[in-house]
C-alpha positions in Angstrom: 108.2 87.7 116.8 110.1 88.3 113.6 112.2 91.3 112.5 112.5 92.3 108.9 115.5 94.0 107.5 115.6 97.1 105.3 116.6 95.1 102.3 113.6 92.8 102.9 111.3 95.7 103.1 112.5 97.4 99.9 110.6 95.3 97.4 107.4 95.9 99.3 107.9 99.6 98.9 108.6 99.3 95.2 105.5 97.2 94.6 103.1 99.2 96.8 100.0 99.9 94.6 98.5 103.3 94.1 95.4 103.6 96.4 93.5 105.2 93.5 94.3 103.0 90.6 95.9 99.9 92.1 98.9 100.5 89.8 102.5 100.2 91.2 104.0 103.6 92.1 107.6 103.8 90.8 107.7 107.4 92.1 107.5 106.1 95.7 110.4 103.8 95.0 112.3 106.7 93.6 111.7 108.8 96.7 113.0 105.9 98.8 116.1 105.7 96.6 116.6 109.5 97.1 116.3 109.1 100.9 118.6 106.1 101.2 121.9 108.1 101.2 120.6 110.3 104.1 119.8 107.1 106.1 123.1 105.5 105.2 125.0 108.5 106.5 123.0 108.4 109.8 121.0 111.6 109.1 117.5 112.1 110.2 114.7 112.4 107.6 112.9 115.5 108.5 109.9 117.1 106.8 112.0 119.2 104.5 114.2 116.3 103.3 111.1 114.1 102.9 109.2 116.8 101.0 112.1 117.4 98.6 112.4 113.7 97.8 108.7 113.3 97.2 108.5 116.5 95.1 111.5 115.4 93.0 110.0 111.9 92.5 106.5 112.9 91.8 107.3 116.1 89.9 104.9 118.2 92.0 104.0 119.1 95.6 101.5 117.5 97.9 99.6 120.8 97.7 99.2 120.1 94.0 97.8 116.7 94.8 100.7 114.8 93.3 101.2 112.7 96.4 
């Protein structure tokens, strides 16, 4: 069994392709960067925090189909 660190997982997030087009999603990497300070401070990532990061990164809400 192997364990991966958060730093080892970060490049995989940045290079995760869009399911629709297969293109990389820099918005997803940006959302992760916005969430990182919360995690570094030991805060939980609740739905409101996650939604705010995703909306800021993608420029629209999930209801609008942006993510």
